[in-house]
C-alpha positions in Angstrom: 0.0 0.0 0.0 2.8 2.2 0.8 4.2 1.5 -2.5 1.0 2.3 -4.2 0.7 5.6 -2.5 4.1 6.7 -3.3 3.6 5.6 -6.9 0.3 7.7 -7.0 2.1 10.8 -5.8 4.7 10.4 -8.2 2.2 10.4 -10.9 0.3 13.0 -9.7 3.4 15.2 -9.5 4.3 14.5 -13.0 0.6 15.0 -14.4 0.4 18.4 -15.9 -1.5 21.0 -13.6 -3.9 23.5 -14.9 -2.1 26.8 -14.4 -4.3 29.0 -12.0 -5.4 32.6 -12.3 -3.5 34.7 -10.0 -4.6 38.2 -10.2 -1.8 40.7 -10.0 0.1 38.4 -7.7 3.4 37.8 -9.7 5.3 40.1 -12.4 8.1 39.2 -14.6 9.7 40.7 -17.7 7.8 39.0 -20.8 8.7 38.7 -24.5 12.1 40.4 -24.1 13.4 38.9 -27.5 10.7 40.8 -29.0 11.5 43.9 -27.5 15.2 43.7 -28.7 13.9 42.7 -32.1 11.7 46.0 -32.2 15.0 48.0 -31.2 16.9 46.6 -34.1 14.0 47.2 -36.4 13.7 51.1 -35.4 17.6 51.2 -35.7 16.8 50.4 -39.2 14.3 53.3 -39.4 16.7 55.7 -37.9 19.1 54.8 -40.8 16.6 55.5 -43.3 15.6 59.0 -41.6 19.1 59.9 -41.6 19.5 58.8 -45.3 16.5 60.6 -46.5 17.7 63.9 -44.8 21.3 63.4 -46.4 20.1 62.2 -49.9 16.6 63.6 -50.2 15.3 66.9 -51.4 11.8 67.5 -50.2 12.3 71.1 -51.1 12.1 70.2 -54.7 8.8 68.6 -54.3 7.3 71.4 -52.0 8.6 74.3 -53.8 9.2 73.2 -57.3 12.6 73.6 -59.3 13.7 74.7 -62.6 15.4 72.8 -65.5 19.1 73.8 -64.1 18.9 72.2 -60.7 17.9 75.3 -58.6 15.0 74.8 -56.2 12.6 78.1 -56.4 12.6 80.2 -53.4 16.0 79.0 -51.9 19.5 79.6 -52.2 21.1 76.7 -54.0 24.3 75.1 -54.3 26.0 74.5 -57.7 25.8 71.1 -59.4 29.1 70.4 -61.2 28.7 70.5 -65.1 25.5 72.7 -64.7 26.7 76.4 -65.4 23.5 77.8 -64.5 23.0 76.0 -61.4 23.6 77.2 -57.8 21.8 80.6 -58.1 20.2 82.4 -55.3 16.4 82.0 -56.0 15.1 83.5 -52.7 13.0 86.3 -54.6 12.1 83.8 -57.4 9.5 81.5 -55.7 7.3 80.6 -58.9 7.9 77.8 -61.5 7.1 79.0 -64.9 7.2 76.7 -67.9 8.5 78.3 -71.1 6.3 76.2 -73.4 3.2 75.6 -71.0 1.2 75.2 -74.3 3.2 72.9 -76.2 4.5 70.4 -73.5 5.6 67.0 -74.7 5.8 63.8 -72.5 8.8 61.5 -73.9 9.1 58.2 -72.1 7.5 59.0 -69.0 9.4 62.1 -68.6 8.0 65.9 -69.4 10.2 67.4 -71.9 10.1 71.2 -71.2 12.2 74.0 -69.9 11.2 75.5 -66.5 12.4 78.7 -64.9 12.2 80.2 -61.5 10.3 83.5 -61.7 9.4 86.3 -59.1 5.8 86.7 -60.7 3.8 84.8 -63.4 2.5 86.9 -66.3 -1.2 87.6 -65.7 -1.6 88.9 -69.4 -0.9 87.3 -72.7 2.4 88.3 -74.2 2.5 88.4 -78.1 6.1 89.6 -78.8 9.6 89.6 -77.3 9.0 93.5 -76.9 6.3 92.7 -74.5 8.4 89.8 -72.7 11.0 92.4 -72.5 8.9 95.1 -71.0 7.4 92.6 -68.5 10.7 91.8 -67.2 11.7 95.3 -66.9 8.7 96.3 -65.0 8.1 93.4 -62.7 11.5 92.1 -62.4 10.4 88.7 -63.7 12.6 87.3 -66.5 11.0 84.8 -68.8 13.9 83.9 -70.6 16.8 81.5 -69.6 19.1 83.1 -67.2 22.2 83.2 -69.5 20.2 85.8 -71.6 20.2 89.4 -70.3 16.7 91.3 -70.5 18.4 93.9 -72.6 19.3 91.2 -75.3 15.9 89.8 -75.5 15.0 91.6 -78.8 18.5 91.5 -80.3 20.2 88.1 -79.8 19.7 85.7 -82.6 19.4 83.0 -79.7 16.3 84.4 -78.3 13.9 82.3 -80.1 15.4 79.3 -78.5 16.1 80.8 -75.0 12.8 82.7 -74.5 9.4 81.3 -74.5 7.4 80.3 -77.4 5.0 83.1 -78.4 2.4 84.0 -77.5 3.1 83.5 -73.8 -0.5 82.8 -72.3 -1.7 84.6 -69.1 -1.1 82.5 -65.8 -1.8 83.0 -62.4 0.2 81.5 -59.4 -2.2 79.1 -58.1 -1.3 77.8 -54.7 -0.2 74.4 -56.1 3.4 74.5 -55.4 3.4 78.1 -56.8 3.3 76.9 -60.3 2.3 79.4 -63.0 -0.7 77.7 -64.1 -2.0 79.0 -67.8 -5.4 80.5 -67.9 -6.3 79.8 -71.6 -8.7 76.7 -72.0 -6.3 75.1 -74.7 -3.1 75.5 -72.5 -5.0 74.9 -69.2 -6.1 71.1 -70.6 -2.6 70.1 -71.7 -0.7 71.8 -68.6 -3.3 70.2 -66.0 -2.5 66.7 -67.2 1.4 66.9 -67.0 1.8 69.7 -64.3 4.4 68.0 -62.0 8.0 68.2 -62.9 8.5 64.6 -63.0 6.2 62.1 -64.8 6.7 59.5 -61.8 3.3 58.3 -60.3 4.8 58.2 -56.8 5.6 61.9 -57.2 2.4 62.7 -58.5 0.6 60.9 -55.4 3.1 62.8 -53.1 2.4 66.1 -54.8 -1.3 65.5 -54.4 -0.9 65.1 -50.7 1.2 68.1 -50.3 -1.2 70.3 -52.6 -4.1 69.6 -50.3 -2.0 69.7 -47.2 -4.1 72.6 -45.8 -7.4 70.5 -46.4 -5.9 67.5 -45.2 -5.1 69.6 -41.8 -8.6 71.0 -41.8 -10.0 67.7 -41.9 -7.7 66.3 -39.2 -9.0 68.9 -36.8 -12.6 68.2 -37.9 -11.9 64.4 -37.0 -10.4 65.3 -33.6 -13.6 67.4 -32.7 -15.9 64.8 -34.0 -14.1 61.9 -32.0 -14.1 64.0 -28.7 -18.1 64.7 -29.4 -18.6 60.8 -29.7 -16.6 60.2 -26.6 -18.6 62.3 -24.7 -21.8 61.1 -26.0 -21.0 57.6 -24.8 -20.0 59.0 -21.6 -23.3 60.3 -20.8 -25.4 57.9 -22.8 -28.9 57.5 -22.6 -31.9 55.7 -24.8 -32.7 58.8 -26.5 -29.1 59.4 -27.4 -28.5 56.0 -28.8 -31.7 56.7 -31.0 -30.4 59.8 -32.3 -26.7 58.3 -32.9 -28.4 55.5 -34.9 -30.3 57.9 -36.6 -27.4 59.9 -37.7 -25.4 57.0 -38.7 -28.0 55.9 -41.0 -28.4 59.5 -42.7 -24.6 59.5 -42.7 -24.0 56.5 -44.7 -27.0 57.2 -47.1 -25.6 60.5 -47.6 -22.1 59.7 -48.3 -23.1 57.1 -50.7 -25.4 59.7 -52.5 -22.7 62.2 -52.7 -20.1 59.6 -54.0 -22.6 58.4 -56.8 -23.7 62.2 -57.6 -19.7 63.0 -58.0 -19.5 59.9 -60.5 -22.4 61.2 -62.6 -21.0 64.7 -62.5 -17.5 63.2 -63.6 -19.1 61.3 -66.5 -21.1 64.2 -67.8 -18.0 66.9 -67.4 -16.4 68.0 -70.8 -12.9 68.1 -69.4 -12.9 64.6 -68.6 -9.8 63.8 -71.0 -7.7 65.1 -68.3 -5.6 62.5 -66.7 -6.1 63.6 -63.1 -9.9 63.7 -63.8 -9.8 60.3 -65.3 -8.1 58.8 -62.3 -10.5 60.5 -60.0 -13.4 59.2 -61.7 -12.2 55.8 -61.3 -11.6 56.2 -57.6 -15.0 57.9 -57.0 -16.5 54.7 -58.7 -14.7 52.5 -56.4 -15.5 54.4 -53.4 -19.1 54.5 -54.3 -19.5 50.8 -54.9 -17.6 50.0 -51.5 -19.4 52.6 -49.6 -23.0 51.2 -51.0 -21.8 47.6 -49.9 -20.8 48.8 -46.4 -24.0 50.8 -46.1 -26.1 47.8 -47.0 -24.5 45.4 -44.5 -24.6 48.1 -41.8 -28.2 48.8 -42.3 -29.0 45.1 -41.9 -27.3 44.5 -38.8 -28.9 47.9 -37.3 -32.2 46.5 -38.5 -31.7 43.0 -36.9 -30.2 44.4 -33.5 -32.8 47.3 -32.9 -34.3 45.5 -30.0 -31.4 45.5 -27.8 -31.0 49.3 -27.5 -32.2 49.2 -23.9 -29.5 46.7 -22.9 -26.9 48.4 -24.6 -27.6 51.5 -22.4 -27.6 49.4 -19.3 -24.2 48.1 -20.5 -22.6 51.4 -21.3 -23.9 52.9 -18.0 -21.9 49.9 -16.2 -18.8 50.7 -18.1 -19.1 54.5 -17.3 -19.2 53.4 -13.6 -16.1 51.3 -14.0 -14.4 54.4 -15.8 -15.5 56.6 -12.7 -13.0 54.7 -10.8 -10.4 56.0 -13.0 -11.8 59.2 -14.7 -8.5 60.3 -16.3 -9.0 57.2 -18.5 -10.8 59.3 -20.9 -7.8 61.5 -21.4 -5.8 58.6 -22.2 -6.5 59.0 -26.1 -5.0 62.5 -25.9 -1.7 61.5 -25.4 -2.1 58.5 -27.8 -3.1 61.0 -30.4 -0.5 63.5 -29.7 2.1 60.6 -30.2 0.5 59.3 -33.4 0.6 62.9 -34.8 4.1 63.3 -34.0 5.0 59.7 -35.6 2.9 60.4 -38.6 4.3 63.8 -39.2 7.9 62.4 -38.9 6.7 59.5 -41.2 5.3 61.7 -43.9 8.5 64.0 -43.7 10.9 60.9 -44.2 8.6 59.8 -47.1 8.6 63.0 -49.0 12.4 62.9 -48.5 12.8 59.4 -50.0 10.4 60.3 -52.8 12.9 63.1 -53.7 16.1 61.2 -53.3 17.9 61.3 -56.6 21.3 61.9 -58.1 21.8 64.8 -60.1 22.7 64.3 -63.7 23.6 66.7 -66.1 22.0 66.4 -69.5 22.4 68.2 -72.8 22.1 72.1 -72.8 23.3 72.1 -69.2 19.8 71.1 -68.0 19.8 68.8 -64.6 17.6 65.7 -64.0 17.5 63.7 -60.9 17.7 59.9 -61.2 16.0 57.9 -58.5 18.7 56.2 -56.3 18.9 52.3 -56.3 17.5 50.5 -53.1 14.8 53.3 -52.6 11.8 51.2 -53.0 13.1 48.6 -50.7 13.2 51.6 -48.2 9.7 52.5 -49.0 8.5 48.8 -48.1 10.6 49.0 -45.1 9.0 52.6 -44.0 5.5 51.3 -44.7 6.0 48.2 -42.5 7.3 50.7 -39.7 4.2 53.0 -40.2 1.9 50.0 -39.4 3.9 48.2 -36.8 4.6 51.4 -34.9 1.3 52.7 -35.1 -0.1 49.5 -33.7 2.5 49.5 -31.1 1.3 52.9 -29.9 -2.5 51.9 -30.0 -1.6 48.7 -28.2 0.2 50.5 -25.2 -2.9 52.5 -24.9 -4.8 49.2 -24.8 -2.7 47.7 -22.2 -2.6 50.8 -19.9 -6.2 50.9 -19.8 -6.7 47.3 -19.4 -4.2 47.5 -16.5 -6.1 50.3 -14.9 -9.5 48.5 -15.2 -7.9 45.1 -13.8 -6.5 47.1 -10.7 -10.0 48.7 -10.0 -12.0 45.4 -10.6 -9.4 43.5 -8.4 -10.1 45.5 -5.5 -12.2 44.3 -2.3 -12.7 47.7 -0.9 -15.1 49.3 -3.9 -15.5 52.3 -1.7 -11.8 52.9 -1.3 -10.4 52.7 -5.0 -6.8 52.3 -5.5 -4.6 55.4 -5.9 -3.1 56.3 -9.1 -4.4 53.3 -11.2 -3.2 54.5 -14.5 0.2 55.6 -13.5 0.4 52.0 -11.9 -0.8 50.3 -15.1 1.8 52.4 -17.0 4.7 51.4 -14.8 3.9 47.8 -15.1 3.7 48.1 -18.8 6.9 49.8 -19.3 8.9 47.9 -16.5 7.6 44.2 -17.5 5.3 44.1 -20.7 6.7 46.2 -23.5 7.8 43.0 -25.4 4.3 41.4 -25.0 3.0 44.6 -26.7 5.6 44.7 -29.3 4.7 41.0 -30.1 1.2 41.6 -30.2 1.6 44.6 -32.5 3.6 42.9 -34.9 0.9 40.5 -35.7 -1.2 43.1 -37.4 1.4 44.1 -39.9 2.4 40.4 -40.8 -1.4 40.1 -41.8 -1.9 43.5 -43.5 1.0 43.3 -45.6 -0.3 40.2 -47.5 -3.6 41.9 -47.8 -1.8 44.7 -49.4 0.0 42.4 -51.8 -3.0 40.5 -52.7 -4.8 44.0 -53.3 -2.1 44.9 -55.7 -1.8 41.8 -57.6 -5.8 41.8 -58.0 -5.5 45.3 -59.4 -2.9 44.0 -61.7 -5.1 41.5 -63.2 -7.8 43.8 -64.0 -6.4 44.4 -67.3 -6.1 40.8 -68.3 -8.7 39.2 -70.1 -8.5 35.7 -69.0 -7.7 36.2 -65.2 -11.2 35.9 -63.7 -10.4 32.7 -61.9 -7.2 34.5 -60.5 -9.3 37.5 -59.7 -11.8 35.5 -57.8 -9.1 33.4 -55.7 -7.4 37.0 -55.0 -10.7 38.3 -53.6 -11.1 35.2 -51.3 -7.5 35.5 -50.0 -8.2 39.3 -49.3 -11.5 38.4 -47.6 -9.9 35.5 -45.4 -6.8 38.1 -44.2 -9.4 40.8 -43.7 -11.2 38.5 -41.2 -8.1 37.3 -39.7 -7.0 40.6 -39.2 -10.2 41.4 -37.1 -9.9 38.4 -35.0 -6.3 39.2 -34.1 -7.2 42.6 -32.9 -9.7 41.0 -30.5 -7.4 38.4 -29.7 -4.7 40.9 -28.9 -6.9 42.9 -26.8 -7.8 39.8 -24.5 -4.1 38.9 -24.2 -3.0 42.0 -23.0 -5.9 42.2 -20.3 -4.9 38.7 -19.4 -1.1 39.7 -19.3 -2.3 42.8 -16.9 -4.1 40.1 -14.7 -1.4 37.4 -14.5 1.9 38.8 -15.9 2.1 36.0 -18.4 3.6 36.4 -22.0 1.7 37.1 -25.1 1.2 33.5 -26.2 0.2 32.1 -22.7 -2.3 35.0 -22.3 -3.7 34.6 -25.5 -4.2 30.9 -25.0 -5.6 31.6 -21.4 -8.0 34.2 -22.6 -9.3 32.1 -25.4 -10.1 29.1 -23.0 -11.6 31.1 -20.3 -13.9 33.2 -22.7 -15.0 29.9 -24.4 -15.9 28.5 -21.4 -17.9 31.5 -20.0 -19.2 32.7 -23.5 -22.9 31.9 -22.6 -23.0 34.6 -20.1 -22.0 37.6 -22.3 -21.2 37.0 -25.8 -24.1 38.5 -27.3 -24.0 41.6 -25.0 -20.4 42.3 -25.5 -20.6 41.9 -29.4 -23.7 44.4 -29.6 -21.7 46.8 -27.1 -18.6 46.6 -29.8 -21.1 47.1 -32.7 -22.5 50.3 -31.3 -18.9 51.5 -30.8 -18.0 50.7 -34.2 -21.1 52.6 -35.5 -19.5 55.7 -33.7 -16.3 55.2 -35.5 -18.0 55.0 -38.9 -20.2 58.1 -38.0 -16.8 59.9 -37.4 -15.6 58.6 -40.9 -18.7 59.5 -42.8 -18.7 63.0 -41.7 -14.9 63.6 -42.4 -15.0 61.7 -45.6 -18.2 64.1 -46.7 -16.0 67.1 -45.8 -13.0 65.7 -48.0 -15.2 65.1 -50.9 -16.7 68.7 -50.9 -13.1 70.1 -50.3 -11.0 68.0 -52.7 -13.9 68.4 -55.5 -13.2 72.1 -55.8 -9.8 71.5 -57.4 -10.2 68.1 -58.7 -8.7 69.0 -62.4 -5.4 69.7 -60.4 -4.8 67.1 -58.0 -5.4 63.2 -57.8 -7.3 63.5 -54.5 -8.0 59.8 -54.1 -4.8 58.9 -52.2 -5.4 62.0 -50.0 -8.8 61.0 -49.5 -8.0 57.5 -48.5 -5.3 58.9 -46.0 -8.0 61.2 -44.6 -10.4 58.1 -44.1 -7.8 56.1 -42.6 -6.6 58.9 -40.2 -10.3 59.4 -39.1 -10.8 55.7 -38.2 -7.5 55.6 -36.4 -8.2 58.8 -34.5 -11.9 57.8 -33.7 -10.7 54.2 -32.8 -8.0 55.9 -30.5 -10.7 57.7 -28.6 -13.7 55.5 -28.7 -11.5 52.3 -27.9 -11.6 53.5 -24.3 -15.0 52.1 -24.0 -14.2 49.2 -26.0 -11.4 48.3 -24.1 -13.0 49.0 -20.7 -15.9 46.8 -21.9 -13.7 43.6 -22.9 -11.8 44.1 -20.0 -14.7 43.9 -17.5 -16.2 41.0 -19.1 -12.7 39.1 -18.9 -12.4 40.0 -15.3 -15.9 38.8 -14.7 -15.0 35.4 -16.5 -11.8 35.2 -14.1 -13.9 36.3 -11.2 -16.3 33.3 -12.0 -13.5 30.9 -12.4 -11.7 31.9 -9.2 -14.5 32.5 -6.9 -18.1 31.1 -6.1 -19.8 34.0 -4.2 -19.4 32.4 -0.9 -18.2 34.0 2.4 -14.7 32.0 1.7 -14.4 33.1 -1.8 -16.5 36.4 -2.7 -16.9 37.8 -5.8 -14.9 40.9 -6.7 -17.6 42.2 -9.0 -20.3 44.6 -7.5 -24.2 43.5 -7.3 -25.1 45.8 -10.0 -22.9 44.2 -12.6 -23.8 40.8 -11.5 -27.5 41.3 -11.8 -27.1 43.0 -15.2 -25.5 39.7 -16.4 -28.2 37.7 -14.7 -30.8 39.7 -16.3 -29.3 39.7 -19.7 -29.0 35.8 -19.7 -32.6 35.7 -18.9 -33.6 37.7 -21.7 -31.5 35.5 -24.2 -32.7 32.1 -22.8 -36.2 33.5 -23.1 -35.5 34.4 -26.8 -33.9 31.2 -27.4 -36.9 29.3 -26.2 -39.4 31.5 -27.8 -37.4 30.9 -31.4 -37.3 27.2 -30.5 -41.1 27.0 -29.8 -42.1 28.9 -32.7 -39.9 26.6 -34.7 -41.7 23.4 -33.3 -45.0 25.4 -33.9 -44.2 25.9 -37.6 -43.1 22.3 -38.2 -45.9 20.7 -36.3 -48.9 22.9 -37.2 -50.9 20.3 -39.0 -50.3 17.8 -36.2 -51.5 20.1 -33.6 -54.6 21.2 -35.3 -55.5 17.1 -35.7 -54.7 16.8 -32.0 -57.0 19.5 -31.0 
């Protein structure tokens, strides 16, 4: 018997024991290897930043440059082999194309001569005498710098060194200070090739920079709308929810209507032969189709879930009660927003510098062209990964901080005496112990999103092929799968961060434990939590709708001058990111509360020896929602049985 008992003890010790939930008892550094990997990655980003500063020239894109290597509005350094380079253009801030009515594109390059001038000719100049008079009166010289203004009418080389006559009237449009011809025949040609370089990337970057004031205004609008939505959720009532859902429906329908109206307007516009307008028309059609599909899906979901409004209001009131224990949680998005803005500005500045990084090459006639340096496109890809990974890391730090504060307040026996400084305590735990976990969780997002981007690019590349229907279908399926995986990982990451805040475990262990306990207790709160997240998602949609509508109205005024599809996409992405940063406070608190509730049920039984940490209001809400769900399930089952056995019941009676 003794041997049997000893054997039993040995087998029990060898048997794997299920790890217990131990809220806030033990801490250690987690996923340190990933933190070191993130440090190495950022070392590469710093190298790219330094390289862009040394090799890039964002001033060429921002201010424009002439054909001899001089940036307008600046004092320039000479280029070896180009005698007209290195001039002081401080007072000459406008780019003037000598042959703006006769531009030619040769091999994706714009064959033209551009000069830096102090002002644009606002009236037509029909002779060299008038060109000379304009130079003497305005100080703006429209001929090549080597020709003195006194020789405009006498030099035999004047025909090749001066603009082709007649010189059309032009106006300095606030588009990088280019002199835009005002006559219709010249304007049509100029608008399609108005950028110094024919490269697509430069056109996109210039479109962003040309609408920089509009983009900045839309960002401010996004910030104001996000703050308004956050305070709406903070003081939510049934009436506010009904008003809010009505605004979402109207916003979705209105944006769809405006997009289809713009597409109709483009198709009936006489100037649609411009390349910029053709690209804008295609993008508007794509936006309209996508927004119509999203609107249809959201309207169906709103109609199906409309009866849960009252329960949702109670849910958010409980969430707001948890936020009241740490009211400064509402200000967490502000520092997240500030850090994101700083990072985004830095990222765009580096992108602009990389886009203009090129080696000066002297061509025939002393003109200068800039050839892109080798390896730049690989740097762009690396830079894009840095954007996604770092942005997700910043957002994940916010999620971890909020989850840690909620965990600290929830697992506190004395509800009348909340813990001191829960946010600062959560921040210190994050930075001292769990930065590696946040890095690992945020890395999973670009791992999924980059294949999505590649699949989308390949799908667009196959659109021009006639025999690629099956391939396009497969790419669409892959894109949808990656999208679903992305959304699942976002939810998994949030629960993993909360579990790490509770137990202090690494990312994979936390994700596994969270999945197990939520699967075990899913019957208690899955439907409630999903509908609460859906209402928060509608808040983000409302912010994006109003921002996109403002962008459509603003960009449409100058639609012939800029390809505004990319700026509008960036604004929409930025609007969603900012709205997510603000409204994710409620989403994170909600998810953290339910996970803490599941842990509370797992570790306690409500007895005097093991009392629950939750308050009575939260427990009664969960019980009431479970009763409602069970009643609806029984009602649906009863109605199904009645439908199947209607004739038998009639006979039995």
